Structure formats: structure tokens, C-alpha cells
C-alpha positions in Angstrom: -2.8 38.5 -50.6 -3.4 35.8 -53.2 -0.6 33.7 -54.5 -0.8 35.6 -57.8 0.6 38.7 -56.3 -2.7 40.7 -56.3 -3.9 42.1 -53.1 -7.2 40.6 -51.8 -10.2 42.6 -50.6 -12.2 40.0 -48.7 -15.8 40.8 -47.9 -16.3 41.0 -44.2 -19.5 42.8 -43.2 -19.4 45.6 -45.8 -21.9 45.2 -48.6 -24.5 42.5 -48.4 -24.7 39.0 -47.1 -27.6 36.5 -47.5 -29.2 37.5 -44.2 -29.4 41.1 -45.4 -30.9 40.5 -48.8 -34.6 40.8 -47.8 -33.9 44.1 -45.9 -31.9 45.3 -48.9 -34.7 44.5 -51.4 -37.2 46.3 -49.2 -34.8 49.3 -48.9 -34.2 49.4 -52.6 -37.9 49.5 -53.4 -38.3 52.4 -50.9 -35.2 54.4 -52.1 -35.9 54.1 -55.8 -39.4 55.6 -55.1 -37.6 58.6 -53.5 -37.3 61.4 -56.1 -34.1 62.6 -54.5 -32.2 59.4 -55.1 -29.9 59.0 -58.1 -28.8 55.4 -57.4 -28.1 52.9 -54.7 -24.9 50.9 -54.7 -23.8 47.8 -52.9 -21.4 44.9 -53.0 -22.4 41.2 -52.9 -19.5 38.8 -52.9 -17.2 39.8 -55.8 -19.8 41.8 -57.7 -20.9 45.4 -57.3 -24.5 46.4 -58.0 -25.9 49.9 -58.9 -29.6 50.4 -59.1 -31.5 53.5 -60.3 -35.0 54.2 -61.5 -33.6 54.5 -65.0 -31.7 51.2 -65.0 -29.1 49.1 -63.3 -25.7 47.5 -63.7 -23.9 44.7 -62.0 -20.2 44.6 -62.6 -17.1 42.7 -61.4 -13.6 44.1 -60.8 -11.0 41.9 -62.6 -7.3 41.9 -61.8 -4.9 42.1 -64.8 -1.2 42.9 -65.1 -2.2 46.1 -66.8 -4.5 47.3 -64.1 -8.1 46.8 -63.0 -10.6 46.0 -65.6 -14.4 46.0 -65.1 -16.5 43.3 -66.5 -20.2 43.9 -66.9 -22.2 40.9 -65.5 -25.6 42.3 -66.3 -27.1 45.7 -67.2 -30.2 47.4 -68.4 -29.9 51.1 -69.3 -26.7 51.3 -67.2 -27.1 54.4 -65.0 -23.4 55.1 -64.7 -22.3 54.2 -68.3 -21.2 57.7 -69.1 -17.8 58.1 -67.3 -16.2 60.9 -69.3 -13.6 63.0 -67.5 -13.7 65.9 -70.0 -17.4 66.4 -69.5 -18.6 70.0 -69.2 -15.4 71.4 -67.9 -16.1 75.0 -68.7 -18.8 76.8 -66.7 -20.8 77.8 -69.8 -20.9 74.1 -70.9 -21.8 73.0 -67.4 -24.7 75.4 -67.2 -25.9 74.4 -70.6 -26.6 70.8 -69.8 -29.2 71.5 -67.1 -32.5 73.2 -66.8 -34.8 74.7 -64.2 -38.2 72.9 -64.6 -39.8 74.5 -61.5 -38.4 78.0 -62.0 -36.5 77.6 -58.7 -34.5 80.5 -57.3 -32.5 81.5 -54.3 -33.2 85.3 -54.1 -31.6 85.8 -50.6 -28.4 84.3 -52.0 -28.4 86.4 -55.2 -30.0 83.9 -57.6 -33.1 85.5 -59.1 -35.5 84.2 -61.7 -33.8 83.7 -65.1 -30.3 83.5 -63.6 -28.3 81.1 -65.9 -26.6 79.6 -62.8 -30.0 78.1 -61.9 -29.2 75.0 -64.0 -29.8 71.5 -62.6 -28.6 68.6 -64.8 -30.5 65.4 -64.5 -28.5 62.2 -63.7 -29.0 60.8 -67.2 -27.3 64.0 -68.6 -24.4 63.8 -66.2 -21.1 61.9 -66.1 -19.6 59.6 -63.5 -15.8 59.5 -64.1 -14.0 56.4 -62.9 -17.4 55.3 -61.6 -16.7 51.5 -61.4 -13.3 52.1 -60.0 -14.4 54.4 -57.2 -17.5 52.4 -56.2 -15.4 49.2 -55.9 -12.7 50.9 -53.9 -15.2 52.2 -51.4 -16.5 48.7 -50.7 -13.0 47.4 -50.1 -12.9 48.4 -46.4 -14.6 46.4 -43.6 -16.0 49.6 -42.2 -17.8 50.5 -45.4 -21.6 50.5 -45.4 -24.0 47.8 -46.5 -25.5 50.1 -49.1 -24.5 53.5 -50.3 -27.1 56.1 -51.5 -26.0 58.5 -54.2 -28.1 61.7 -54.2 -29.2 63.3 -57.3 -26.9 66.2 -57.9 -29.4 68.9 -57.3 -31.5 67.2 -54.7 -29.5 68.1 -51.6 -30.9 71.6 -51.0 -32.8 70.3 -48.0 -29.5 71.0 -46.1 -27.5 73.6 -48.0 -27.6 75.8 -51.1 -24.6 73.9 -52.4 -23.4 70.5 -51.5 -21.3 67.5 -52.5 -20.9 63.8 -51.8 -22.1 62.2 -55.0 -20.3 60.3 -57.7 -21.2 62.7 -60.5 -18.5 64.8 -62.1 -19.8 68.1 -60.8 -19.4 67.1 -57.2 -16.2 65.1 -57.9 -14.1 67.6 -59.9 -11.3 69.3 -57.9 -8.7 71.7 -59.3 -5.1 70.7 -59.4 -2.7 73.6 -59.9 1.1 73.2 -59.4 3.8 75.9 -59.3 7.5 76.2 -58.4 10.7 74.3 -58.5 10.3 70.9 -60.1 7.1 71.7 -61.8 7.1 71.6 -65.6 4.9 74.4 -66.9 2.0 73.4 -69.2 -1.4 71.8 -69.3 -1.8 68.2 -68.2 -4.4 66.9 -70.6 -4.5 63.3 -69.3 -7.2 62.2 -66.9 -6.1 62.9 -63.3 -7.5 61.6 -60.0 -6.9 62.8 -56.5 -5.1 59.6 -55.7 -2.4 60.8 -58.1 -1.5 63.9 -56.1 0.4 62.2 -53.3 2.6 60.0 -55.6 3.3 63.2 -57.6 4.3 65.1 -54.5 6.4 62.1 -53.3 8.4 62.0 -56.6 8.7 65.8 -56.6 10.2 65.6 -53.1 12.8 63.1 -54.2 11.4 60.0 -52.4 12.7 56.7 -53.6 10.8 53.6 -54.7 9.8 51.1 -52.0 7.9 47.9 -51.7 4.1 48.2 -51.5 0.8 48.0 -53.4 0.5 49.8 -56.7 -2.6 51.2 -58.5 -3.1 47.8 -60.2 -3.5 46.2 -56.8 -0.2 44.3 -57.2 2.7 44.1 -54.8 5.5 46.0 -56.4 9.0 47.4 -55.8 8.2 50.5 -57.9 5.9 52.5 -55.6 6.8 55.7 -53.8 4.1 55.1 -51.1 3.5 51.8 -49.4 -0.1 51.8 -50.7 -0.4 53.8 -53.9 -3.8 53.9 -55.6 -2.6 56.5 -58.1 0.4 57.2 -60.2 2.9 60.0 -60.7 1.8 62.8 -63.0 5.1 62.8 -64.9 3.9 65.4 -67.4 3.9 68.0 -64.6 7.4 67.4 -63.3 10.8 68.4 -64.7 13.1 66.3 -62.5 14.2 69.0 -60.0 13.6 68.6 -56.3 12.4 71.5 -54.1 13.5 71.9 -50.5 9.9 72.8 -49.5 6.6 71.5 -50.8 3.3 73.1 -49.7 0.0 71.5 -50.5 -3.0 73.8 -50.0 -6.4 72.2 -50.0 -9.1 74.8 -50.8 -11.9 72.8 -49.4 -14.9 72.4 -51.7 -13.4 74.5 -54.5 -14.4 73.3 -58.0 -12.1 73.2 -60.9 -14.7 74.8 -63.1 -15.0 77.9 -60.8 -11.4 78.7 -60.5 -10.8 78.0 -64.3 -13.7 80.4 -65.1 -12.2 83.1 -62.9 -8.8 82.7 -64.5 -10.3 82.8 -68.0 -12.8 85.6 -67.5 -11.7 87.6 -64.5 -8.0 87.2 -64.3 -7.6 90.6 -62.6 -9.5 89.2 -59.6 -7.1 86.3 -59.1 -3.6 87.5 -60.2 -1.9 85.0 -57.9 -4.0 82.1 -58.9 -3.1 83.1 -62.4 0.5 82.5 -61.7 -0.2 78.8 -61.3 -1.9 78.7 -64.7 0.7 80.9 -66.5 3.9 79.8 -64.8 3.0 76.3 -63.5 1.0 73.3 -64.5 -2.6 72.4 -64.1 -4.9 69.5 -64.9 -7.0 70.5 -67.9 -10.1 68.5 -66.7 -9.5 68.9 -63.0 -8.8 66.0 -60.7 -11.5 63.5 -59.8 -12.1 62.9 -56.2 -12.8 60.0 -54.0 -16.4 58.6 -53.6 -18.2 59.6 -51.4 -17.0 63.0 -52.4 -16.9 64.4 -48.8 -14.4 66.1 -46.5 -12.5 63.7 -44.3 -12.2 61.0 -46.8 -11.1 63.5 -49.5 -8.4 65.2 -47.4 -6.9 61.9 -46.5 -6.9 60.8 -50.1 -4.8 63.8 -51.0 -2.5 63.3 -48.1 -2.0 59.5 -48.7 -2.7 58.6 -52.3 -5.2 56.0 -51.1 -9.0 55.8 -51.7 -11.1 56.0 -48.6 -11.9 52.4 -48.9 -8.2 51.8 -48.4 -7.1 54.5 -45.9 -10.1 53.6 -43.7 -11.9 57.0 -43.1 -14.6 55.8 -45.4 -17.1 58.7 -44.9 -17.6 61.8 -42.8 -19.8 59.7 -40.5 -19.7 55.9 -40.5 -20.0 52.8 -38.3 -17.1 50.8 -37.1 -18.8 47.4 -36.6 -16.0 45.7 -34.8 -15.9 48.3 -32.1 -19.6 49.1 -32.0 -18.6 52.7 -32.6 -20.0 55.5 -34.7 -17.1 57.5 -36.1 -18.0 61.2 -36.7 -14.9 63.1 -37.7 -16.8 65.8 -39.5 -18.5 67.0 -36.3 -15.7 66.3 -33.8 -13.1 67.9 -36.2 -10.3 67.3 -33.7 -8.2 64.2 -32.8 -9.4 62.1 -35.7 -6.1 60.6 -36.9 -6.7 57.4 -35.0 -9.4 56.7 -37.6 -6.8 56.4 -40.3 -7.1 52.6 -40.4 -5.6 51.3 -43.6 -6.1 47.6 -42.8 -3.2 47.3 -45.3 0.3 48.9 -45.3 -0.7 52.4 -46.2 0.9 55.6 -45.1 0.6 59.4 -45.3 3.1 61.7 -47.0 4.2 62.7 -43.5 5.2 59.1 -42.7 6.7 58.6 -46.2 8.8 61.7 -45.8 10.2 60.5 -42.5 10.8 57.0 -43.9 12.8 58.5 -46.7 14.6 61.4 -45.0 14.4 60.7 -41.3 12.1 62.4 -38.8 13.5 65.6 -37.2 15.4 64.9 -34.0 15.9 67.9 -31.8 18.9 66.2 -30.1 21.0 66.3 -33.3 19.0 68.4 -35.7 18.8 65.6 -38.2 15.8 64.6 -40.2 12.9 66.6 -41.8 10.0 68.4 -40.3 6.4 68.1 -41.7 3.3 70.0 -40.8 -0.5 69.7 -41.2 -2.1 73.1 -40.5 -5.8 73.0 -39.7 -5.8 69.9 -42.0 -7.2 66.4 -41.4 -4.3 64.5 -43.0 -2.2 64.5 -39.9 -0.8 61.0 -39.2 3.0 61.2 -38.8 3.1 65.0 -38.9 5.6 66.7 -36.5 3.1 69.6 -36.3 -0.6 68.9 -36.5 -3.0 71.6 -35.5 -6.1 69.4 -35.2 -4.2 66.9 -33.1 -2.8 69.6 -30.8 0.6 68.3 -31.6 3.7 70.5 -32.0 7.0 68.8 -31.8 8.8 72.0 -32.4 7.7 73.3 -29.0 7.4 76.7 -30.6 4.1 77.0 -32.6 1.1 75.9 -30.5 -2.4 75.5 -31.8 -3.4 78.6 -33.7 0.1 80.1 -33.3 -1.1 81.6 -30.0 1.7 83.3 -28.2 4.0 83.3 -31.3 4.8 86.2 -33.6 1.8 87.4 -35.6 2.4 88.4 -39.2 0.4 91.6 -39.5 0.2 91.5 -43.3 -2.3 88.6 -43.2 -5.7 90.1 -43.5 -8.5 89.4 -41.1 -11.9 88.1 -42.3 -13.8 90.1 -44.9 -16.6 91.9 -42.9 -18.7 92.2 -46.1 -19.2 88.5 -46.6 -22.9 87.6 -46.7 -22.5 84.7 -44.2 -20.8 85.2 -40.9 -19.8 81.5 -40.8 -17.6 82.2 -43.8 -16.0 85.0 -41.9 -15.1 82.6 -39.1 -13.6 80.2 -41.7 -11.4 83.0 -42.9 -10.3 83.5 -39.3 -9.2 79.9 -39.3 -7.3 80.4 -42.5 -5.6 83.5 -40.9 -4.6 81.2 -38.0 -3.2 78.6 -40.4 -1.2 81.3 -42.2 0.1 82.4 -38.8 1.2 78.9 -38.0 2.9 78.5 -41.4 4.7 81.8 -40.9 6.1 80.9 -37.5 7.2 77.4 -38.7 9.1 78.9 -41.6 10.4 82.0 -39.9 11.8 80.5 -36.6 15.3 79.2 -36.2 14.5 76.5 -33.7 13.4 73.8 -36.1 14.1 73.2 -39.8 11.6 74.8 -42.2 9.0 72.1 -43.1 10.0 69.9 -46.0 6.3 69.1 -46.5 3.3 71.1 -45.4 -0.3 70.4 -46.1 -2.9 73.0 -45.0 -6.6 73.5 -45.3 -8.3 76.7 -46.5 -11.9 76.0 -45.6 -13.8 79.2 -46.6 -14.4 78.0 -50.1 -16.3 75.0 -48.7 -18.4 77.1 -46.3 -19.2 79.6 -49.1 -20.1 76.9 -51.5 -22.5 75.3 -49.0 -24.1 78.6 -48.0 -24.1 80.5 -51.3 -23.3 78.0 -54.0 -20.1 77.1 -55.9 -20.5 79.9 -58.4 -22.3 82.3 -56.1 -21.5 86.0 -55.6 -19.8 85.3 -52.2 -17.4 82.8 -53.9 -16.0 85.7 -55.9 -15.2 87.5 -52.7 -13.7 84.4 -51.1 -11.5 83.7 -54.0 -10.2 87.3 -53.9 -9.3 86.8 -50.3 -7.6 83.5 -51.0 -5.7 85.1 -53.8 -4.5 87.8 -51.4 -3.2 85.0 -49.1 -1.4 83.4 -52.0 0.2 86.7 -52.8 1.4 87.0 -49.2 2.8 83.4 -49.3 4.7 84.3 -52.5 6.1 87.4 -50.7 7.1 85.4 -47.7 8.9 82.7 -49.8 10.8 85.5 -51.6 11.6 87.3 -48.3 13.0 84.1 -46.8 15.0 83.5 -50.0 13.4 80.1 -50.7 11.0 81.0 -53.5 13.2 79.2 -56.0 13.5 76.2 -53.7 9.7 75.8 -53.1 6.8 74.2 -54.8 3.1 74.8 -54.1 0.1 72.6 -55.0 -3.5 73.9 -54.9 -6.3 71.4 -55.0 -9.5 70.5 -53.1 -11.1 67.5 -51.4 -14.2 67.4 -53.6 -16.3 69.5 -55.9 -19.6 71.3 -55.2 -23.0 71.7 -56.8 -25.9 74.1 -56.6 -29.2 72.5 -55.3 -32.7 73.0 -56.5 -34.8 74.2 -53.5 -38.0 72.8 -55.1 -36.6 69.2 -55.3 -34.6 68.7 -52.1 -34.8 65.5 -50.0 -33.0 63.4 -47.4 -33.3 59.7 -48.6 -32.8 58.2 -45.1 -36.1 59.7 -44.1 -37.8 57.4 -46.6 -36.2 54.4 -44.9 -37.3 55.6 -41.5 -40.8 56.2 -42.7 -41.0 52.7 -44.1 -39.8 51.2 -40.8 -36.4 50.0 -42.1 -33.9 50.2 -39.3 -30.3 51.1 -39.6 -27.4 52.4 -37.5 -28.2 56.0 -36.7 -26.5 59.0 -38.3 -24.1 57.6 -40.8 -24.9 60.1 -43.6 -25.8 58.3 -46.8 -24.0 55.1 -46.0 -26.7 52.6 -44.7 -25.7 50.0 -42.2 -28.7 47.8 -42.0 -29.9 46.7 -38.6 -31.0 43.1 -39.1 -31.8 40.5 -36.4 -30.2 37.1 -37.0 -32.2 34.2 -35.7 -30.6 30.7 -35.2 -32.5 27.6 -34.0 -31.6 24.6 -32.0 -32.5 22.1 -33.3 -32.0 23.4 -36.8 -34.7 21.3 -38.4 -38.3 20.1 -37.7 -38.9 16.4 -37.0 -42.4 16.2 -38.5 -45.0 15.0 -35.9 -42.6 15.0 -33.0 -43.1 17.4 -30.1 -39.9 19.4 -29.8 -38.6 22.3 -27.7 -36.8 24.9 -29.9 -34.3 27.4 -28.6 -34.1 30.6 -30.6 -31.0 32.9 -30.3 -31.5 36.4 -31.8 -28.4 38.5 -32.3 -27.4 41.8 -34.0 -26.0 41.0 -37.5 -23.6 43.9 -37.3 -22.2 43.4 -33.8 -23.0 39.8 -32.9 -24.5 40.9 -29.6 -27.8 39.4 -28.2 -31.0 41.2 -28.9 -33.3 41.5 -25.9 -37.0 42.1 -26.2 -37.4 40.7 -29.7 -40.9 39.5 -30.4 -41.0 36.2 -32.3 -44.2 35.3 -34.0 -44.1 31.5 -34.7 -46.4 30.0 -37.3 -46.8 26.2 -36.7 -49.2 24.7 -39.3 -51.3 27.9 -39.4 -51.4 28.4 -35.6 -49.4 31.4 -34.2 -47.5 31.6 -30.9 -45.6 34.6 -29.6 -42.5 34.5 -27.4 -40.1 37.3 -26.4 -36.3 37.0 -26.0 -34.7 37.7 -22.7 -31.6 39.7 -21.9 -29.5 36.9 -23.3 -31.3 37.1 -26.6 -32.8 33.6 -26.1 -36.4 32.4 -26.3 -37.9 28.9 -26.3 -41.1 27.4 -27.6 -42.5 23.9 -27.9 -44.4 22.6 -30.9 -45.4 19.6 -32.8 -45.3 20.5 -36.4 -46.3 18.6 -39.5 -43.9 20.6 -41.7 -41.7 23.7 -41.6 -42.1 26.4 -39.1 -42.1 30.1 -40.0 -40.7 32.7 -37.5 -41.2 36.4 -37.8 -38.8 38.5 -35.8 -39.4 42.1 -34.7 -37.6 44.5 -32.3 -37.9 48.3 -32.2 -34.3 48.9 -33.3 -34.2 46.3 -36.1 -35.8 45.7 -39.4 -38.4 43.0 -39.2 -37.1 39.7 -40.6 -38.6 36.3 -41.5 -37.0 32.9 -41.0 -38.0 29.3 -41.6 -37.1 26.2 -39.7 -37.0 23.6 -42.5 -38.3 20.0 -42.3 -35.6 17.4 -41.7 -34.8 15.4 -44.8 
């Protein structure tokens, strides 16, 4: 932290250093020729750079007492200049801004020619809410990539019918619905971000101010969480404190879709409608983290920190210091060790225990918190995905405990069987919640966060506004009705609050214009750490020379050390092509990454370095002055 009280975000290996500039420039040329790429972003020192075919912007984040400001250093047709939050909120408005130039369709998924949902907005017609803020926050963490690729919103269909991950508003807009004790009914018409959810929950629960970092990046005594990138949505609170707060993350659900169902098919979602009619909701939805993907997004909701601050920067990423590729999205389980704030951050579980004490079975004091099939687990007394149950009563999946028969099984009529399995997981989560609240061995959870994942699977397989989503939302609505009934049966409906949100948005892809940008890098011979999604960790060989300069006309033996820029480890088998006054010599590094050559040079010596796992790089040994 600087002496001015602002937190510092030093650049370690994230973003670019001078050695990576040639590989970056080559990558940029390749990626901007790829029609599936919206833009490429990086950090260089204290500036952030965004490049697209249509233009570029270089900006700087500036600390002020009023919050971060963003100074444009240089721009030409700024590709993320439009950052409107209230952009195309209604489904009809969203469909109106796109077109379908290739007459694409998904007939097997219920989208036939002429379907108005086959609307694919171009990037220049889109919006990027809080774009500067979210890009800068991503590159704060040492584990962030060198460069980040942002897909065009419609270009992801190579993998799924619907997808997410991009900075644009469609893939970043989550719903935020609030109901119950302490919630002030009405419409929140201010811009809201997902980092605002945790502070709002913290205040609702009655947590007290503490010392930490606020959304301005300033050390403060007025935060509720020790690292708080957002603020309390005061317009949604009435000052009362519930005994139980439940946060339901309906993975991948878009604000636009549930708003459309409420406005046009309320009979389908009567229990969702209670949130709109009796509670509070964010008028424009709530803007997610970037990248707008699962594991970062869940942990944003559960901590109030951007992924560049809580440390799970992507679904797949490279931890350079440990030479380890983190892959929480595929492993699913036991991922909380990746929550690496690097600064004094915490989850709502930890904050609840800091404020109210952690439940102690010896004396029955303290509060109990739960994460049910949910990735935001650190500090939870009960965490399904970590196989942790401090109650000793509700094991993973609730196996062996009482089974509430009113919870429906998966809908057998769903188009995709994978979505039926996801509904089974939701059934297990509801079973766990029932047993935690209905037993007499531990106190009912003060804070519960749970993941209802079928909306995400349905959005991927059938699109965010597809026919299957209608069935899935009807199922989720039935679960909400059961939850309302349980709270009433237990006599705690007037002592409870429920939040509904998601980890990210979702967008329909154009099957005629799909693409996977890393394939373009591979085809060009640009090497990178494997399988880190759209975050590119450049694999660059670093060559150092001893002596460091050429003594013109003097025969000299040079030792070359070639190491991995990311890990600092020696690179064996690197081929060095050495140009001495137009004559070339080739040497190869040994297991220790070292090679030697002897030369008498009239001037500087050029060295070209190649190795199968690294991007070819050029170095020069300068003439001594």
C-alpha cells in the first residue's frame, strides 16, 4: 500500500513486460484477423490496452478520494466507449439491435428460419458496462493472463448454442431479486454490479463496519467486508435484520429472460413474481465480473471482490509461481484453496463468523453458514463441494438424511438429458437445505448460498431464451414455492430474506460464425500455456548472455542461458541460430538451459531462439560502448 492510503496493484507477471512485446504484437496481428474476436486486452505497466479491428483505446486507472477514474491516454474509434448499463434491458429491445446476415438457425433446438430470437448484435452495436473498471480489476492479480481475448458475443457457437464469458452487456447482465425481512419493496433504478451483492447481504445481516479496503481502493474503517469492491444497495434495505438469509445463484440466468417471463408470462412464474411484486429488484440487472464465467462469478457474489482480487481469475488459468494450471470448472470439487486474495479479502461465511462467532458444538454458541453445491465455500460450516459438514448430520447430497418428498425430481420432458441431471443436483441441494433447517442438532443457518445450475446448462444447450428455458424456469419456480412453504412451516418466513441472482449472463450464438480464437494462435505457431480458456499466458524463452556485450574484433566465448519467462526454469533443447556479421552458427541448450559459442564479431550479434514449446524470439548482443 502506498503512503497515500490507496492500495497498490503492482505488476508481477500478469499483462506484458518488455520481453513479451514481440510475441504480443505477433499475437495481436493474428487475433485481429480472426473474425470471432471482439477485442484483445492487456496491461502494460500502469496502462491498460484494448485492441479491436474497429479501433483501440489505451487508458489508465487513477486513484481519487471519490473513487477510481479512468484517463484515456490514447484512442482511435474506442471499441468499448459505449458503457451504458440501461442498454437493451427488455427482450424486445435486445432482439431489435441485432440481425441475422447469414440466415442462421438452430432447427433441432427450436429456432427455425425467421425466428426473431435469431438476432446477433455486432460489437459496435453493443454496450460494455463498467468496461474500464472490470478490465483493470482483472489484471490486478498476479495469476491473471498476459492477454485476454474477448469473443464476439455471437461467435462462440463452436462450443455451445448459448455461451458467456465476454465483457458485453448481454453476457454480463445478471438478475438481482430480493425478498423478505429487511428488504424494502420497490425498483432499484441505480446501476448495480455483482460486487454490490455481498456488502448488501452483510448489512442486511447486521454486520458491523470493519477496517479494510473499500471500492475506491482506499483503506477505510467503513467497510463491512475486509475487501469490498462494491457498496451497499441502501435503496433495497429497510433497516430490519432477518435471522436467515438465503442467496440462490441461478447459474447463467439472464435478467432479461426472467424479466420477460414476469412481464409477459407471470402465470408461469408465480413465485418469481413475488420477488418483483413484494420485494426489490435491480431495474437494469446487475453487471457481473469479467471474464463473465462461472467460478469467478460465484466467488464475486460470495465475497464482494472482483476475480482479480479474490484470485480465482478464470474457469481455467495458470498459477505461474506454482507452475500449476488451475481448472476449477472441470474438477468442480475441492476448489476453495484457489481463493487467493493476495490482500485481506474474505467470503460472507468468514465475515459472518467474524461478526457473530462460528458455531461451536461444545457450547452451542455462534452462527452456522452453508454453501450448497456452490463454489463460494471458504469458511462455510457446511460446504457440499468440499465434502465438509461440521454439523455431522447432513453429508454430501443429504444421503442418509430425511428426504423431503415434496421436492420434484427432474423433468423427464426436457430436451437435454444433461439438464435433467442438473435438476437432480438442485433436488439434492434442496434436500440439504431442508435437513439443515429442519434438524435440531445445529442452529438453522444464518447465511446460506446455493447454486441452482440448470439455467446454465439449459442456456448452453438451448439458448438463454430457448423453449427449454421456459420449462426450467417453471421447475425453479416450483422449487421457490416449496421453499416459501418450508419457511412458513418452520415459522421463520417473517424472519428470512432471499436473494436471487446469477454468476453471469448468457447469449445465443450464430452457428455460421463460430470460432475458437486460440486455434488461430496455434496455427500461427505462437506458443502459450495450454488450456487456459481465453486468457493467454505467452510462452516466451528468455535469453541472457555472458558477457553482455560484444568487444568488436576480440575473439570471445559467450554463454547463453535460456529460461522460461513464466516460470524461470531452464529450457533444454532450445535451438540458437547465431548471426555473426552475416555468418550463422547453430548451438543447442543442454538440460541446464545453457549453451556456448565462440565468435569474433565486428559488431552486434543477433540470436534467434526456438524451442517446440515456446514462441520463437530474437535477441541482440549489443556492441560495447
